[in-house]
VOROVEX-610442 format. One record per residue: residue in three letters; x, y, z of N, C-alpha, C in turn. Coordinates in steps of 0.02 Angstrom, whole numbers, plus 50000, padded with zeros to 5 digits. Layout:
N
ALAXYZXYZXYZ ...
% end
This chain:
348
GLY540345514255390539745510155398539215511855346 LEU538745507255337538215508355288537685512955317 ILE537415517255273536875521655294536245517455305 GLN535925518455362535345514355380534685517355354 ASP534675523955347534045527455334534035530255263 ARG533535528355224533495530655155533315538055149 ARG533055540955202532895548055200533545552055198 ALA533495558255176534105562455173534245565455241 CYS534515561355286534665563655354535275568355351 SER535235573755390535755578955382536135580155446 LEU536705583655438537135585355495537465592055482 ARG537675595255536538005601755530538755600855541 ILE539145604155498539875603555500540195610355512 LYS540695610355554541135616255562541715615255515 ILE541805619855467542345619255418543005621455449 LEU543525617355438544195618955463544645621855409 ALA544605618955348545015621255292544645619755228 THR544725624055177544375623055114544805625755057 GLY544825622055001545235623954944544825627754892 ILE545175632054855544845635754800544965631954735 CYS544435629754703544465625754642544195629854584 ARG544445628554524544195632054465543435631254457 THR543165625654479542435624554474542045629754514 ASP542305631854571541965637054610541945643554570 ASN542505645154537542555651254497542075650854438 ASN542035644854406541575643954349540855644954369 ALA540685642854430539995643854454539845651254462 ILE540335654954487540245662154499540175665954433 THR540585663954383540595667654320540075665254270 GLY539725659754286539185657454242539385651854195 GLY540015649454198540225643854156539935637254178 LEU539665637154239539365631054267538695633054296 HIS538175629054284537515630654310537505630854386 ALA537295636354415537185636854487536635641954498 LYS536215640754547535675645454562535925650454615 PHE535775656754604535995662054649535405664354692 PRO535535667354750536185667754784536415660854807 VAL537085659954809537365653354824537985653954867 ILE538115648954908538745648354944539145642954908 VAL539675644854872540075639854836540595636854882 GLY541075633154853541565629454893541345622154898 HIS541815617554883541625610454885542205605854904 GLU542795608754919543385604754935543605606655006 ALA543475602255055543585604455124543685598655172 VAL543865600655233543865596055291543505599655347 GLY543105595955385542755598955440542665594155498 ILE542335596655549542165592655609541405592455614 VAL541135586555628540405586055638540235589855703 GLU539795594855696539605598955754538975596155787 SER538485594055746537875590955773537565586755718 ILE537155581855739536845577355691536085577455698 GLY535745576555641535025576255641534775569155652 GLU534115568555656533795562055667533975557155611 GLY534135551055630534265545755581534995544955561 VAL535435549655579536145549155561536475544055608 THR536805539055579537105533655620537845532555607 THR538115535055551538805533155533539325538255555 VAL539115544155577539585548955606539275551855669 LYS539715554655713539475557655775539825564355785 PRO539555568655828539885575055841540615574055861 GLY541055578155833541775577655847542165573855795 ASP541815569955751542165566255698542455571055646 LYS543055569455622543345573355567543095570455502 ILE542865574755457542565572255395542775576455335 ILE542685573555276542735577155213542035577455183 PRO541775583555170541125584055135541215581455063 LEU540695578255037540755574954972540325578354919 CYS540645581354869540265584154813539975578654770 VAL540265572654774539965566654744539755562054801 PRO539105561954817538875557954875538925550454861 GLN538775546554912538705539254905538145537154951 CYS537535536854923536955535254965536925527954983 GLY537195523654938537195516454952536575512754927 PHE536075516454902535445513354883535285513754808 CYS535555518854773535375519854702535735514754658 SER535545514454593535835509354549536585510454540 ALA536805516754540537525518054532537915515754593 CYS537635517154653537975514954714537995507354719 LEU537485504054693537455496654697537885493354643 ASN538075497154591538505494454538539235495354557 PRO539625489854557540325490454580540755494954536 ASN540535496254474540945500154428540725507454422 SER540275509654465540025516554458540085520354524 ASN540195526954517540185531254577539715537154568 PHE539315537054514538885542754498538225542254536 CYS538265543354602537675542854645537125547654622 GLU536505545354627535945549354603535845555754644 ARG536155556154702536105562354741536605567754720 LEU537025566154671537495571154646537115576754611 ASP537205582954634536835588654606537215591554547 ILE537265587754493537665589954435537295595354395 SER536625595654402536245600554363536185607254399 GLY536435607554462536425613954497535745615954526 LYS535385611054554534735612654586534835617054647 GLY535385615854683535555620254739535175619154803 VAL534865613154808534505611454871534715604354891 LEU534555602554953534675595654975534145591054946 SER534215584554958533765579654926533025580754942 ASP532885583755001532185584855019531905591154987 GLY532305594454944532065600454910532135606854949 THR532465606555007532535612655049533255615155050 SER533325621655066533975624455081534025625255156 ARG534635624555183534745625355255535105631855271 PHE535185636155221535495642755232534975648155225 ILE534965652755272534515658455267534905664855282 CYS534805669955241535115676455253534585681855244 LYS534495685955295533995691255294533305688555274 GLY533155682655301532495679755290532395676155224 LYS532905676155181532845672955116533315666855111 PRO533095661455076533525655555070534125656855024 ILE534685653855041535295653955000535385646954972 HIS535595646354909535675639754879536315636254901 HIS536265629554902536855625354915537235624354849 PHE537865622254853538265620954794538575613954799 LEU538415609754750538675602854747538585599154814 SER538025600354846537845596954909538335598254966 THR538775603354957539305604355007539315611455035 SER539425616554991539465623655013539955624655071 THR540595624855055541105624955108541425631755122 PHE541255636955083541525643555097541105647055150 THR541095644055208540685646455264540945643155328 GLU540835646355385541065643255448540705636755462 TYR540055636555447539655630555459539245629055397 THR539165622555382538745620555327538325614555349 VAL537785613355312537355607555325537375603055264 VAL537535596755275537555591855220537175585555241 GLU537055581255192536735574855206537255569655228 GLU537015564655263537465559255286537815555955227 SER537475555555170537775552555110538325556855080 SER538395563055105538895567755079539465568955127 VAL539605564155171540205564755214540585558155218 ALA541245558755220541685552955231542075554255295 LYS542025549755342542405550455405543135548555392 ILE543595552755416544305551555403544705551355469 ASP545335549555463545795549255520545795555855558 ALA545675555555623545635561555665546285565455666 ALA546855562155650547505565455653547685568855586 ALA547275567955535547445570655468547445578255469 PRO547975581455440548005588755440547495591855390 PRO547015595855415546475598355372546725602255311 GLU547245606455322547465610855267547815607055211 LYS547945600655222548215596455168547685591555141 VAL547355587955185546905582655161546245585355134 CYS546125591955139545525594555105545585593355029 LEU546195592555003546295591154931545955584654910 PHE545845580154958545505573854941544765575054927 GLY544515580954944543815582654931543675584454859 CYS544215585454819544115586654747544755585254708 ALA545235589954709545785589854660546175583354659 PHE546435581354718546875575554717546505569154699 SER545935568054730545555561854716545365561454642 THR545145567154615544925567454545545495565654497 GLY546065568954506546615567954460546945561154468 TYR547105559354529547435552954544546995547154520 GLY546355547554534545895542254513545795541854438 ALA545845547654403545775547654330546305543254299 ALA546915543554327547465539454301547405532154323 ILE547275531154388547275524354417546645520454399 ASN546065523554408545425520054400545125520554330 THR545115526554303544755527654239545185525554180 ALA545785528454174546225526554118546545519654129 LYS546655517954193547035511854210547705511854173 VAL548095517154185548755518054155549185511854169 THR549545509654118549955503554124550695505254131 PRO551075500854165551795502054174552145502754106 GLY552625507454103553015508454042552685512653988 SER552065514954001551695518653950551905525953947 THR551665529453895551765536653887551095540153897 CYS551105545253939550495549053955550595556453939 ALA550065559853921550085567153911549515570253949 VAL549675575553988549185578754031549095586054009 PHE548485587753988548325594553967548035598454026 GLY548385603654047548155607654104548505605654167 LEU548935610154193549365608354250549165612154313 GLY548515612054328548265614654391548265609254444 GLY547855610054495547825605154550547635598254526 VAL547155597954480546935591454454547475588454408 GLY547755592654364548265590254317548875587354354 LEU549095590854406549675588354444549495581754478 SER548875581154501548665574854534548625569154484 ILE548455570654421548465565554368549185563154358 ILE549655567954357550355566054349550585561354405 ILE550385562954467550555558654524550265551654513 GLY549655551254487549335544754473549695540954418 CYS549885544454364550245541254308550905538354333 LYS551245542354374551895540154400551805533954446 ALA551295534254489551155528554534550985522254494 ALA550675523154435550485517454394551075514754353 GLY551645518354355552245515854321552355518454251 ALA552015523954232552125526854165552865528954159 SER553155527854100553875529454093553975536554066 ARG553485539154028553515546054005552865549554022 ILE552925555354053552325559254071552455566354047 ILE552085568353995552185574953964551645579753988 GLY551855585154020551395590354044551315595653991 ILE550685597953981550535602853929550145608653959 ASP550405614853950550055620653976550305626853939 ILE549865631853932550085638053899550395642853950 ASN550405640854014550735644854066551365641254090 PRO551955643454065552575639854083552755640254157 LEU552425644654194552545644954266552335638454301 LYS551925634454266551665628254297552165622354289 PHE552675623254247553095617554228553515614854286 GLU553775619354327554215617254382553845612654430 LYS553235614554448552845610354494552675603654462 ALA552515603754397552335597554362552915592654363 LYS553525595354352554115590954354554255588554425 ALA554105592754474554215590754544553795584754563 VAL553195584054533552765578354551552835572354504 GLY553245573154451553365567254409553335568054334 ALA553175574154308553185575054236553905574254211 THR554005570554157554675569654130554875575354084 GLU554375578754055554495584754015553855588754011 CYS553915595253994553335599553988553385603553924 ILE552825604653890552825608553829552265613753829 ASN552395619253794551915624753787551675624753714 PRO551025623453702550775623353633550925629753594 LYS550995635353630551125641753597551815642053565 ASP552255637353585552935637153556552955633653488 TYR552385631153465552375627253403551845630053355 THR551985629253290551485631353240551025625553222 LYS551285619353226550865613553207550425611553267 PRO549895607753253549435605453306549815601453360 ILE549595602253421549945598953477549935591353470 SER549415588653437549395581353426549975579153381 GLU550145583253332550715581653287551375582053326 VAL551425587253368552035588153408552145582053453 LEU551615579753486551675573953531551835567553492 LYS551535566953433551645561053392552395560553373 GLU552685566253354553395566353335553845565153396 MET553665568453452554075567853513554125560653538 THR553575556853528553515550253560553555544453511 ASN553695546053447553675540853396552985537553394 ASN552475541753398551775539653395551605534253447 SER551765535653510551655530553562551295533053624 VAL550885538453616550515540953674549925536353690 GLY549975532853745549455528053764548855531353797 TYR548995536653836548465539753876548535547353875 THR547965550753864547955558053871547395559953919 PHE547505565553952547015567954002546895575353990 GLU546265577353989546095584453983545855586754051 ALA546245591254083546085593454151545945600954153 ILE545605603454101545435610554097544685611454090 GLY544395607754040543685608654026543565613553970 HIS544065614353924543985618553865543835614153805 LEU543365616253763543155612053708543725610353660 ASP544155615353645544695613953597545205609153625 THR545365609653690545855605053718545565598053728 ILE544915597553736544595590953740544725587153674 ILE544635590653617544765587453552545515586353542 ASP545925591253562546655590453556546885584253594 ALA546625583353654546825577553695546615571053661 LEU546015570953633545775564953598546235563353538 ALA546395568553499546805567553439547525565753456 SER547735567253518548435566353537548605559353561 CYS548105555353578548275548453598548295544053535 HIS548615538353540548705533953482548035532453450 ASN548025532453382547385532053347547015525453356 ASN547345520353385547015513953394547025511653467 TYR547615511453497547645508953566547615514553618 GLY547545520753596547545526353642546885527253680 THR546945529753741546365531453782546415538753802 SER545875542453793545865549453815545315550353867 VAL545495553553923545025554353978544865561853988 LEU544215563353988543975570254000543875571054075 VAL544295575154106544285576054179544035583054197 GLY544225588054157544005594954171543265595754157 ASN542925599554199542205600554191542065605154132 PRO541735602554079541625606854021541085612054035 PRO541095617753997540605622954010539895620553997 SER539425623054036538725621054029538445623253961 SER537955619553936537565621453877537995622553815 THR538515618553806538925619253746538925612653708 MET539055613053644539095607153601539795606553572 LEU539985600353557540655598953533540605595953463 THR541025598353417541045595553350541725592253340 TYR541725586053319542365582653308542305577753250 ASP542865575853222542895571153166542795564053193 PRO542265560653173542135553853200542685548853183 LYS543105550353133543665545953117544145545353176 LEU544155550453220544585550153279544405544053322 LEU543765542353323543545536553362543535530153320 PHE543355530953256543285525053213543915520753211 THR544495523953215545125520253210545265515953272 GLY544885517053326544945512653383545095515953450 ARG545155522653451545285526053515544725524753565 THR544905525453629544405525153683544355532253713 TRP543745534553720543615541353746543185540553809 LYS543435542853865543085541653928542985548053968 GLY542435548254004542325553454053542525550954121 CYS542525555454170542765553654236542475558354287 ILE542105555654335541835559854389542205558054453 PHE542525562954483542865561954548543345555954548 GLY543685554954491544195549754489543925542654494 GLY543265541854488542975535254491542915532354561 TRP543095536154612543075533454680542365533054706 LYS542205527654742541585527454782541755531154846 THR541495537154852541785542054898541795539954972 ARG541235537654998541215535955070541665529955085 ASN541715525355036542145519455046542875521155039 ASP543035525154986543735525654965544115531554994 LEU543785537055010544155542855035544515541555101 PRO544195538055149544565536555211545205532655198 LYS545185528055148545785524055131546325528455099 LEU546115533055056546595537555024546935541955076 VAL546545544455124546835548555177547315544455219 SER547145538155232547605533755269548255532655231 ASP548195532055164548805531455122549225537755128 PHE548895543555130549265549855138549625549955205 MET549275547855258549575547755325550165542955328 ALA550155537855284550715533055280551255535555232 LYS551195541955212551705545255169551745542355098 LYS551175539855073551165537155005551135542954954 PHE550845548654974550795554454929551105560554961 ASN551385564854919551615571454943551195576754908 LEU550775580154947550315585154918550625592154918 ASP551205592954949551495599654957551585603554892 PRO551805600354837551895604254776551235607154748 ILE550665603954766550025606254740549775612354779 ILE549955612654844549715618154887550225623854884 THR550045629054847550525634554839550395640254889 HIS549785640854913549615646354959549135643855013 VAL549245646155075548775644955130548605651755158 LEU547965653555155547745660155177547185659555228 PRO547105664655272546515664555316545885665655274 PHE545325662955298544705663055258544505670055236 ASN544655675155277544445681855258544835684755199 LYS545345681055176545735683055117545505679055055 ILE544885676855055544625672655001544675676154934 LYS544555682754933544585686454869545295686154841 ASP545805686754884546495686254862546635679354831 GLY546325674154861546405667354835546135666654764 PHE545545669654751545255669454684545675673554635 ASP545955679154659546395683154616547005679154594 LEU547305675554641547895671354626547715666154573 LEU547125663154580546885658054532546815661154463 ASN546485666854459546335669954395546945672954361 LYS547455674554401548085677154371548555671454352 GLY548375665254369548805659554353549415659054398 GLU549375662154457549955662254502549935656754555 SER549375653254560549315647954611549145641354579 ILE549285635954615548995629454596548375628554640 ARG548485627354705547925627154752548055632054808 THR547545636154822547545640254882547075637054931 ILE547325636054993546915633155047546735638755095 LEU546095639255111545855644255159545745640755226 THR545995643855279545915640755346545515645355391 PHE545165642355439544755646155486545105646755553 
% end
Protein backbone atom coordinates (compact mmCIF):
# COMPACT_ATOMS: atom_id res chain seq x y z
CA GLY A 1 0.00 0.00 0.00
CA LEU A 2 0.97 3.65 -0.42
CA ILE A 3 2.43 5.52 2.53
CA GLN A 4 -0.16 8.02 3.75
CA ASP A 5 2.02 10.18 5.99
CA ARG A 6 4.90 12.29 4.66
CA ARG A 7 6.52 12.36 8.10
CA ALA A 8 9.17 9.75 8.82
CA CYS A 9 6.89 7.42 10.76
CA SER A 10 8.85 4.61 12.38
CA LEU A 11 8.44 1.04 13.60
CA ARG A 12 10.41 -1.48 15.62
CA ILE A 13 11.51 -4.76 14.06
CA LYS A 14 12.65 -8.02 15.61
CA ILE A 15 15.40 -9.37 13.33
CA LEU A 16 15.13 -13.07 12.42
CA ALA A 17 18.08 -13.49 10.02
CA THR A 18 20.72 -11.17 8.58
CA GLY A 19 23.46 -11.61 5.97
CA ILE A 20 27.05 -10.38 6.15
CA CYS A 21 27.84 -8.19 3.12
CA ARG A 22 31.18 -6.73 2.03
CA THR A 23 29.61 -3.27 2.46
CA ASP A 24 29.30 -3.86 6.21
CA ASN A 25 33.00 -4.73 6.34
CA ASN A 26 33.89 -1.63 4.28
CA ALA A 27 32.02 0.56 6.76
CA ILE A 28 33.97 -0.97 9.66
CA THR A 29 37.36 -0.61 7.95
CA GLY A 30 36.75 2.93 6.68
CA GLY A 31 36.33 2.18 2.95
CA LEU A 32 32.78 3.52 3.19
CA HIS A 33 31.69 6.63 5.09
CA ALA A 34 29.95 5.77 8.36
CA LYS A 35 29.73 7.65 11.64
CA PHE A 36 30.86 5.80 14.75
CA PRO A 37 29.77 4.29 17.04
CA VAL A 38 27.47 2.44 14.62
CA ILE A 39 25.38 -0.71 14.33
CA VAL A 40 26.04 -2.05 10.83
CA GLY A 41 24.12 -4.75 8.92
CA HIS A 42 21.61 -4.02 6.15
CA GLU A 43 20.51 -7.36 4.63
CA ALA A 44 17.82 -9.01 6.75
CA VAL A 45 14.35 -10.34 7.40
CA GLY A 46 12.37 -9.44 10.49
CA ILE A 47 8.96 -9.27 12.12
CA VAL A 48 7.23 -5.98 12.93
CA GLU A 49 7.19 -5.82 16.74
CA SER A 50 5.42 -2.47 17.19
CA ILE A 51 4.47 0.55 15.10
CA GLY A 52 4.61 4.27 15.74
CA GLU A 53 2.01 6.93 15.04
CA GLY A 54 1.09 7.32 11.37
CA VAL A 55 2.25 3.88 10.15
CA THR A 56 -0.50 2.35 8.00
CA THR A 57 1.05 -0.13 5.55
CA VAL A 58 2.36 -2.72 8.04
CA LYS A 59 1.14 -4.04 11.39
CA PRO A 60 2.70 -5.97 14.28
CA GLY A 61 3.40 -9.57 13.27
CA ASP A 62 4.03 -8.80 9.57
CA LYS A 63 7.15 -10.35 8.04
CA ILE A 64 9.28 -7.68 6.39
CA ILE A 65 12.58 -6.95 4.70
CA PRO A 66 14.30 -3.75 5.95
CA LEU A 67 15.27 -1.57 2.98
CA CYS A 68 18.70 0.03 2.68
CA VAL A 69 17.20 1.79 -0.35
CA PRO A 70 13.88 3.23 0.88
CA GLN A 71 10.83 4.11 -1.21
CA CYS A 72 9.02 7.07 0.33
CA GLY A 73 6.65 7.50 -2.62
CA PHE A 74 6.82 11.31 -2.55
CA CYS A 75 10.27 12.41 -3.81
CA SER A 76 11.12 13.05 -7.48
CA ALA A 77 12.94 9.71 -7.78
CA CYS A 78 10.01 7.76 -6.34
CA LEU A 79 7.62 9.58 -8.68
CA ASN A 80 9.81 8.85 -11.74
CA PRO A 81 9.06 5.38 -13.17
CA ASN A 82 12.71 4.89 -14.17
CA SER A 83 14.34 5.70 -10.83
CA ASN A 84 14.72 3.98 -7.46
CA PHE A 85 17.15 6.44 -5.83
CA CYS A 86 14.79 7.63 -3.08
CA GLU A 87 15.90 10.84 -1.37
CA ARG A 88 15.76 9.06 1.99
CA LEU A 89 18.66 6.79 0.97
CA ASP A 90 21.50 7.56 3.40
CA ILE A 91 24.31 7.17 0.87
CA SER A 92 26.49 9.82 2.55
CA GLY A 93 26.46 8.03 5.90
CA LYS A 94 24.64 10.56 8.10
CA GLY A 95 23.70 7.69 10.39
CA VAL A 96 20.36 9.08 11.60
CA LEU A 97 16.72 8.69 10.56
CA SER A 98 15.00 11.36 8.45
CA ASP A 99 14.04 13.41 11.51
CA GLY A 100 17.73 13.73 12.43
CA THR A 101 17.54 11.42 15.45
CA SER A 102 19.05 8.07 16.38
CA ARG A 103 16.86 5.43 18.03
CA PHE A 104 19.76 3.49 19.58
CA ILE A 105 21.22 4.40 22.94
CA CYS A 106 24.06 2.66 24.79
CA LYS A 107 25.27 3.82 28.20
CA GLY A 108 23.39 7.07 27.72
CA LYS A 109 25.00 7.91 24.37
CA PRO A 110 23.41 7.68 20.90
CA ILE A 111 24.59 5.00 18.45
CA HIS A 112 24.42 5.72 14.71
CA HIS A 113 22.18 3.90 12.25
CA PHE A 114 23.61 2.32 9.08
CA LEU A 115 21.87 2.63 5.69
CA SER A 116 18.56 3.30 7.50
CA THR A 117 18.50 -0.36 8.59
CA SER A 118 21.13 -1.49 11.21
CA THR A 119 20.33 -5.20 11.28
CA PHE A 120 23.17 -6.67 13.40
CA THR A 121 21.00 -6.39 16.50
CA GLU A 122 18.02 -8.22 18.01
CA TYR A 123 15.78 -5.19 17.48
CA THR A 124 16.07 -2.20 15.17
CA VAL A 125 13.98 0.88 14.42
CA VAL A 126 13.35 1.88 10.80
CA GLU A 127 11.01 4.18 8.93
CA GLU A 128 7.88 2.95 7.18
CA SER A 129 9.52 3.87 3.85
CA SER A 130 12.32 1.40 4.71
CA VAL A 131 10.28 -1.81 4.95
CA ALA A 132 8.73 -4.15 2.39
CA LYS A 133 6.07 -6.57 3.61
CA ILE A 134 6.68 -10.09 2.28
CA ASP A 135 5.03 -13.53 2.24
CA ALA A 136 4.63 -14.73 5.84
CA ALA A 137 5.77 -18.23 4.79
CA ALA A 138 9.10 -17.07 3.30
CA PRO A 139 12.15 -18.64 5.03
CA PRO A 140 14.09 -15.77 6.69
CA GLU A 141 17.54 -17.38 6.40
CA LYS A 142 17.13 -17.48 2.60
CA VAL A 143 15.02 -14.46 1.63
CA CYS A 144 17.17 -12.04 3.64
CA LEU A 145 19.34 -12.10 0.47
CA PHE A 146 16.63 -10.02 -1.21
CA GLY A 147 17.60 -7.21 1.19
CA CYS A 148 20.85 -6.67 -0.74
CA ALA A 149 22.91 -9.26 -2.64
CA PHE A 150 20.36 -11.06 -4.76
CA SER A 151 18.19 -8.07 -5.66
CA THR A 152 21.25 -5.97 -6.49
CA GLY A 153 22.91 -8.50 -8.77
CA TYR A 154 19.83 -9.96 -10.44
CA GLY A 155 18.44 -6.48 -11.11
CA ALA A 156 21.77 -5.23 -12.51
CA ALA A 157 21.43 -7.79 -15.30
CA ILE A 158 17.65 -7.63 -15.82
CA ASN A 159 16.86 -3.94 -15.20
CA THR A 160 20.07 -1.92 -15.60
CA ALA A 161 21.97 -3.73 -18.36
CA LYS A 162 18.82 -5.24 -19.89
CA VAL A 163 20.84 -8.27 -21.04
CA THR A 164 19.55 -9.65 -24.34
CA PRO A 165 19.04 -13.32 -25.36
CA GLY A 166 22.08 -14.91 -27.02
CA SER A 167 24.51 -12.28 -25.73
CA THR A 168 27.91 -12.71 -24.06
CA CYS A 169 28.37 -11.36 -20.52
CA ALA A 170 31.41 -11.05 -18.26
CA VAL A 171 31.11 -10.70 -14.47
CA PHE A 172 34.02 -9.33 -12.42
CA GLY A 173 33.84 -10.49 -8.80
CA LEU A 174 32.12 -13.75 -7.84
CA GLY A 175 30.74 -12.98 -4.41
CA GLY A 176 27.06 -12.87 -3.45
CA VAL A 177 26.33 -10.01 -5.83
CA GLY A 178 28.41 -11.46 -8.69
CA LEU A 179 26.65 -14.83 -8.48
CA SER A 180 23.29 -13.05 -8.47
CA ILE A 181 24.32 -11.16 -11.64
CA ILE A 182 25.08 -14.52 -13.26
CA ILE A 183 21.60 -15.78 -12.29
CA GLY A 184 20.14 -12.63 -13.90
CA CYS A 185 22.19 -13.00 -17.10
CA LYS A 186 21.10 -16.63 -17.40
CA ALA A 187 17.43 -15.71 -16.79
CA ALA A 188 17.73 -13.06 -19.53
CA GLY A 189 18.94 -15.72 -21.99
CA ALA A 190 22.67 -14.89 -22.28
CA SER A 191 24.46 -17.69 -24.15
CA ARG A 192 27.93 -17.11 -22.66
CA ILE A 193 28.55 -15.94 -19.11
CA ILE A 194 32.21 -15.58 -18.14
CA GLY A 195 33.02 -15.32 -14.42
CA ILE A 196 36.21 -13.47 -13.43
CA ASP A 197 37.89 -13.63 -10.01
CA ILE A 198 41.39 -13.88 -8.58
CA ASN A 199 40.11 -16.49 -6.10
CA PRO A 200 39.59 -19.77 -8.01
CA LEU A 201 37.67 -21.20 -5.03
CA LYS A 202 34.73 -19.12 -6.30
CA PHE A 203 34.55 -20.82 -9.71
CA GLU A 204 32.57 -23.92 -8.73
CA LYS A 205 29.70 -21.88 -7.26
CA ALA A 206 29.70 -19.52 -10.25
CA LYS A 207 29.31 -22.46 -12.64
CA ALA A 208 26.59 -23.94 -10.43
CA VAL A 209 24.44 -20.82 -10.93
CA GLY A 210 25.06 -20.49 -14.67
CA ALA A 211 28.58 -19.29 -15.57
CA THR A 212 29.67 -21.07 -18.76
CA GLU A 213 33.36 -20.57 -17.93
CA CYS A 214 35.53 -18.85 -15.32
CA ILE A 215 38.94 -17.21 -15.63
CA ASN A 216 41.57 -15.91 -13.21
CA PRO A 217 43.32 -12.71 -14.41
CA LYS A 218 46.45 -13.85 -12.56
CA ASP A 219 46.81 -16.70 -15.08
CA TYR A 220 47.49 -14.21 -17.90
CA THR A 221 50.19 -11.63 -18.65
CA LYS A 222 48.05 -9.54 -21.02
CA PRO A 223 45.20 -7.28 -19.84
CA ILE A 224 41.97 -9.11 -19.03
CA SER A 225 40.14 -7.03 -21.68
CA GLU A 226 42.46 -8.50 -24.34
CA VAL A 227 41.93 -12.02 -22.98
CA LEU A 228 38.14 -11.62 -23.17
CA LYS A 229 38.32 -10.09 -26.64
CA GLU A 230 40.26 -13.12 -27.93
CA MET A 231 38.08 -15.65 -26.09
CA THR A 232 34.85 -14.23 -27.51
CA ASN A 233 35.93 -13.00 -30.94
CA ASN A 234 35.33 -9.47 -29.66
CA SER A 235 31.67 -10.02 -28.79
CA VAL A 236 31.26 -9.14 -25.09
CA GLY A 237 27.96 -7.27 -24.97
CA TYR A 238 27.75 -6.72 -21.22
CA THR A 239 30.24 -6.49 -18.36
CA PHE A 240 29.53 -6.09 -14.66
CA GLU A 241 31.88 -4.94 -11.91
CA ALA A 242 30.73 -6.45 -8.59
CA ILE A 243 33.73 -5.60 -6.40
CA GLY A 244 34.08 -1.81 -6.18
CA HIS A 245 37.81 -1.66 -7.00
CA LEU A 246 38.97 1.21 -9.20
CA ASP A 247 41.17 -0.93 -11.46
CA THR A 248 38.46 -3.53 -12.10
CA ILE A 249 35.91 -0.79 -12.83
CA ILE A 250 38.15 0.34 -15.73
CA ASP A 251 38.93 -3.27 -16.73
CA ALA A 252 35.21 -4.02 -16.94
CA LEU A 253 34.60 -0.92 -19.06
CA ALA A 254 37.46 -1.80 -21.43
CA SER A 255 36.26 -5.41 -21.66
CA CYS A 256 32.88 -4.81 -23.26
CA HIS A 257 32.62 -4.21 -27.02
CA ASN A 258 33.98 -0.78 -27.91
CA ASN A 259 30.73 0.32 -29.55
CA TYR A 260 27.72 -1.81 -28.63
CA GLY A 261 29.03 -2.87 -25.21
CA THR A 262 27.47 -1.87 -21.90
CA SER A 263 29.39 -1.92 -18.62
CA VAL A 264 27.55 -1.71 -15.29
CA LEU A 265 29.19 -0.60 -12.04
CA VAL A 266 27.52 -2.62 -9.28
CA GLY A 267 30.19 -2.84 -6.55
CA ASN A 268 30.26 0.09 -4.14
CA PRO A 269 33.44 2.07 -4.91
CA PRO A 270 35.60 3.35 -2.02
CA SER A 271 34.64 6.75 -0.61
CA SER A 272 36.60 9.90 -1.53
CA THR A 273 38.46 8.39 -4.48
CA MET A 274 38.89 9.58 -8.05
CA LEU A 275 39.08 7.52 -11.21
CA THR A 276 41.30 8.21 -14.23
CA TYR A 277 40.42 6.61 -17.54
CA ASP A 278 40.97 7.08 -21.27
CA PRO A 279 37.93 8.96 -22.66
CA LYS A 280 38.35 7.05 -25.95
CA LEU A 281 36.83 4.08 -24.09
CA LEU A 282 33.53 5.97 -24.16
CA PHE A 283 34.01 7.95 -27.38
CA THR A 284 33.79 4.79 -29.50
CA GLY A 285 30.23 4.23 -28.29
CA ARG A 286 30.29 2.16 -25.09
CA THR A 287 27.58 2.65 -22.48
CA TRP A 288 28.73 3.00 -18.85
CA LYS A 289 26.06 2.70 -16.18
CA GLY A 290 25.75 2.76 -12.44
CA CYS A 291 23.26 0.68 -10.52
CA ILE A 292 21.73 1.08 -7.07
CA PHE A 293 20.00 -1.99 -5.63
CA GLY A 294 19.44 -3.51 -9.07
CA GLY A 295 17.12 -0.69 -10.11
CA TRP A 296 14.20 -2.11 -8.12
CA LYS A 297 11.60 0.17 -6.56
CA THR A 298 12.00 -1.60 -3.27
CA ARG A 299 8.58 -1.48 -1.57
CA ASN A 300 6.84 -2.35 -4.86
CA ASP A 301 9.22 -4.95 -6.22
CA LEU A 302 10.70 -6.93 -3.31
CA PRO A 303 7.40 -8.61 -2.34
CA LYS A 304 7.09 -9.80 -5.98
CA LEU A 305 10.67 -11.10 -6.06
CA VAL A 306 10.06 -13.04 -2.83
CA SER A 307 6.86 -14.48 -4.36
CA ASP A 308 8.91 -15.57 -7.40
CA PHE A 309 11.35 -17.28 -5.02
CA MET A 310 8.46 -19.05 -3.25
CA ALA A 311 7.32 -20.23 -6.71
CA LYS A 312 10.82 -21.76 -7.14
CA LYS A 313 11.91 -19.32 -9.85
CA PHE A 314 15.30 -18.83 -8.11
CA ASN A 315 17.64 -21.12 -6.21
CA LEU A 316 19.60 -19.15 -3.63
CA ASP A 317 21.31 -22.16 -2.04
CA PRO A 318 24.64 -21.83 -3.93
CA ILE A 319 25.00 -18.24 -2.65
CA ILE A 320 24.48 -19.18 1.02
CA THR A 321 27.62 -21.01 2.09
CA HIS A 322 27.33 -20.65 5.88
CA VAL A 323 24.52 -20.23 8.42
CA LEU A 324 25.71 -19.29 11.90
CA PRO A 325 24.07 -18.18 15.15
CA PHE A 326 24.28 -14.40 15.62
CA ASN A 327 26.83 -14.69 18.43
CA LYS A 328 29.29 -16.14 15.87
CA ILE A 329 29.24 -12.88 13.87
CA LYS A 330 33.02 -12.46 14.20
CA ASP A 331 33.54 -15.91 12.61
CA GLY A 332 31.29 -14.78 9.74
CA PHE A 333 33.47 -11.72 9.06
CA ASP A 334 36.60 -13.90 9.26
CA LEU A 335 35.15 -16.23 6.60
CA LEU A 336 34.43 -13.19 4.39
CA ASN A 337 37.90 -11.72 4.77
CA LYS A 338 39.62 -15.06 4.14
CA GLY A 339 37.61 -15.55 0.93
CA GLU A 340 36.12 -18.79 2.23
CA SER A 341 32.45 -17.78 2.09
CA ILE A 342 30.03 -16.32 -0.41
CA ARG A 343 27.24 -15.34 2.00
CA THR A 344 27.13 -16.07 5.69
CA ILE A 345 23.64 -15.76 7.21
CA LEU A 346 23.35 -15.04 10.92
CA THR A 347 20.22 -16.31 12.69
CA PHE A 348 18.69 -15.36 16.04
